C-alpha positions as CSV (number, residue, x, y, z in Angstrom):
1,X,25.3,-110.5,93.2
2,X,25.2,-110.7,89.4
3,X,25.4,-113.3,86.7
4,X,28.5,-112.7,84.5
5,X,28.9,-113.2,80.8
6,X,31.0,-116.2,79.9
7,X,33.5,-115.7,77.1
8,X,33.8,-118.4,74.4
9,X,36.5,-119.9,72.3
10,X,37.8,-117.2,69.9
11,X,37.7,-114.5,72.5
12,X,41.3,-113.2,73.0
13,X,41.0,-112.9,76.8
14,X,40.9,-116.7,76.9
15,X,44.4,-116.9,75.3
16,X,46.2,-114.4,77.5
17,X,48.5,-115.0,80.5
18,X,46.7,-113.6,83.5
19,X,48.1,-111.0,85.9
20,X,48.5,-111.7,89.6
21,X,45.9,-110.3,92.0
22,X,47.6,-107.6,94.2
23,X,44.6,-105.9,95.7
24,X,42.4,-107.7,98.2
25,X,39.3,-105.5,98.7
26,X,35.5,-105.4,98.6
27,X,35.6,-105.4,94.7
28,X,37.5,-108.6,94.7
29,X,35.1,-110.2,97.2
30,X,32.1,-109.1,95.0
31,X,33.8,-110.6,91.9
32,X,34.4,-113.9,93.7
33,X,30.7,-114.0,94.8
34,X,29.5,-113.2,91.3
35,X,31.7,-115.9,89.8
36,X,30.4,-118.5,92.3
37,X,26.8,-117.5,91.5
38,X,27.5,-117.6,87.7
39,X,29.3,-121.0,88.0
40,X,26.4,-122.6,89.8
41,X,23.7,-120.9,87.6
42,X,25.3,-122.4,84.4
43,X,25.9,-125.8,86.1
44,X,29.7,-125.6,86.0
45,X,32.1,-127.0,88.5
46,X,34.8,-124.4,88.0
47,X,35.1,-120.9,86.6
48,X,38.3,-118.9,85.9
49,X,38.8,-115.2,85.7
50,X,39.4,-115.0,81.9
51,X,36.2,-116.9,81.3
52,X,34.3,-113.9,82.6
53,X,36.7,-111.4,80.9
54,X,38.9,-110.8,84.0
55,X,42.6,-110.8,83.3
56,X,43.5,-112.0,86.9
57,X,44.8,-115.2,88.3
58,X,41.8,-116.5,90.2
59,X,39.1,-119.2,89.9
60,X,36.1,-120.6,91.8
61,X,35.0,-124.2,92.1
62,X,32.2,-126.2,93.6
63,X,30.1,-129.3,93.3
64,X,32.9,-131.9,93.4
65,X,33.2,-134.1,96.5
66,X,31.1,-131.6,98.4
67,X,33.8,-128.9,98.2
68,X,33.6,-125.4,97.1
69,X,35.8,-122.3,97.2
70,X,38.1,-120.1,95.3
71,X,41.9,-119.7,94.8
72,X,43.7,-116.5,94.0
73,X,47.2,-116.6,92.5
74,X,47.2,-120.4,92.4
75,X,50.4,-122.4,92.1
76,X,49.7,-125.9,90.6
77,X,51.5,-129.1,91.5
78,X,50.6,-132.4,89.7
79,X,51.4,-136.0,90.2
80,X,52.9,-138.3,87.7
81,X,50.1,-140.9,87.4
82,X,47.7,-140.2,84.4
83,X,44.0,-140.5,84.6
84,X,41.4,-141.1,81.9
85,X,38.4,-138.9,81.6
86,X,36.5,-136.5,79.5
87,X,36.2,-132.8,79.8
88,X,34.0,-130.0,78.6
89,X,34.2,-126.3,79.2
90,X,31.8,-123.4,79.7
91,X,33.9,-121.5,77.2
92,X,33.6,-124.3,74.5
93,X,29.9,-124.9,74.6
94,X,28.5,-128.2,73.2
95,X,31.9,-130.0,72.9
96,X,33.7,-132.4,75.1
97,X,36.5,-135.0,74.7
98,X,38.8,-137.3,76.5
99,X,41.5,-135.0,77.9
100,X,44.9,-136.2,79.3
101,X,45.4,-135.1,82.9
102,X,47.2,-136.3,86.0
103,X,45.3,-138.1,88.7
104,X,46.5,-136.0,91.6
105,X,46.9,-132.2,91.8
106,X,47.3,-129.5,94.5
107,X,47.0,-125.8,94.3
108,X,48.3,-123.3,96.8
109,X,47.4,-119.7,96.7
110,X,45.4,-117.1,98.6
111,X,41.8,-116.6,99.6
112,X,39.8,-113.4,99.2
113,X,41.4,-111.8,102.3
114,X,45.0,-112.7,101.1
115,X,45.3,-115.6,103.6
116,X,47.1,-118.8,102.3
117,X,44.9,-121.6,101.1
118,X,45.7,-125.0,99.6
119,X,43.4,-127.6,98.0
120,X,44.4,-131.1,96.7
121,X,42.6,-134.1,95.4
122,X,42.4,-136.9,92.9
123,X,40.2,-137.8,90.0
124,X,37.7,-135.2,89.0
125,X,38.8,-132.7,91.6
126,X,42.4,-132.9,90.3
127,X,41.1,-132.6,86.7
128,X,39.2,-129.4,87.7
129,X,42.3,-127.9,89.4
130,X,44.4,-128.5,86.3
131,X,41.7,-127.2,83.9
132,X,41.1,-124.0,85.8
133,X,44.9,-123.3,86.2
134,X,45.3,-123.8,82.5
135,X,42.8,-121.0,81.9
136,X,45.0,-118.6,83.8
137,X,47.9,-119.4,81.4
138,X,45.8,-118.9,78.3
139,X,45.2,-122.6,77.7
140,X,42.0,-124.5,77.2
141,X,41.2,-128.2,77.3
142,X,41.1,-128.3,73.5
143,X,44.8,-127.5,73.5
144,X,45.5,-130.7,75.5
145,X,43.6,-133.1,73.2
146,X,45.5,-135.7,71.2
147,X,44.9,-137.9,68.2
148,X,41.4,-138.3,66.8
149,X,39.8,-136.4,69.7
150,X,41.9,-133.4,68.8
151,X,41.1,-133.7,65.1
152,X,37.3,-134.1,65.8
153,X,37.0,-131.2,68.2
154,X,39.0,-128.7,66.2
155,X,37.2,-129.7,63.0
156,X,33.8,-129.0,64.8
157,X,35.1,-125.6,66.1
158,X,36.3,-124.6,62.6
159,X,32.9,-125.6,61.0
160,X,30.8,-122.6,60.1
161,X,27.9,-124.0,62.0
162,X,29.8,-124.3,65.3
163,X,29.1,-120.6,66.0
164,X,25.4,-121.5,65.5
165,X,25.7,-124.3,67.9
166,X,27.4,-122.1,70.4
167,X,24.8,-119.4,70.0
168,X,22.0,-121.9,70.6
169,X,23.6,-123.1,73.8
170,X,24.2,-119.4,74.8
171,X,20.5,-118.7,74.1
172,X,19.4,-121.7,76.2
173,X,21.6,-120.6,79.1
174,X,20.5,-117.0,78.8
175,X,16.8,-118.0,79.0
176,X,17.6,-120.0,82.2
177,X,19.5,-117.1,83.7
178,X,16.8,-114.6,82.7
179,X,14.0,-116.7,84.1
180,X,15.8,-117.4,87.3
181,X,16.6,-113.8,88.0
182,X,13.7,-112.1,86.2
183,X,16.0,-110.0,84.0
184,X,18.5,-110.2,81.2
185,X,22.1,-110.6,81.9
186,X,23.9,-107.3,81.5
187,X,26.2,-107.2,78.5
188,X,25.2,-110.7,77.2
189,X,24.4,-114.1,78.6
190,X,26.1,-116.9,80.5
191,X,26.4,-120.3,78.9
192,X,28.5,-123.5,78.6
193,X,28.7,-127.1,79.6
């Protein structure tokens, strides 16, 4: 398995509509394994294909309510009751804000073999499902912000020193990854919150 480079805000892959997965093979299984390992190494609870530069409709998750897994070609359903809560993102290092989401969500899709899977939950699990499905449609949590939270986060992203902050977080994550595996991450480093 390998630790993958996590793309950050400004990378065009994070703004693209992902393509469906049509081939279920050993390469896909390895990608899922690498994404799970990367997600846990950088202390994330979800990781979507575009966050590691893959233009495919898939994501991994773990660490919420003792559940972990992956969904390929997910279809999202959400409830109508809102929930309050904050969000951050591995692709927007160092920033978080209250993000409007619904309290219940379900995704239906496929597993690595192409078999049907379905996951549903409330609270943080529902938030994660919505967050990861957004990534597959070229959206990020920063696009969902409203009011002062939106102004504050976008102002920080536009500041010249945000790239320095992001680079610092990236460096910290890279040193953790490098020390954990005894080598540098190929092509860059993994980071995020």
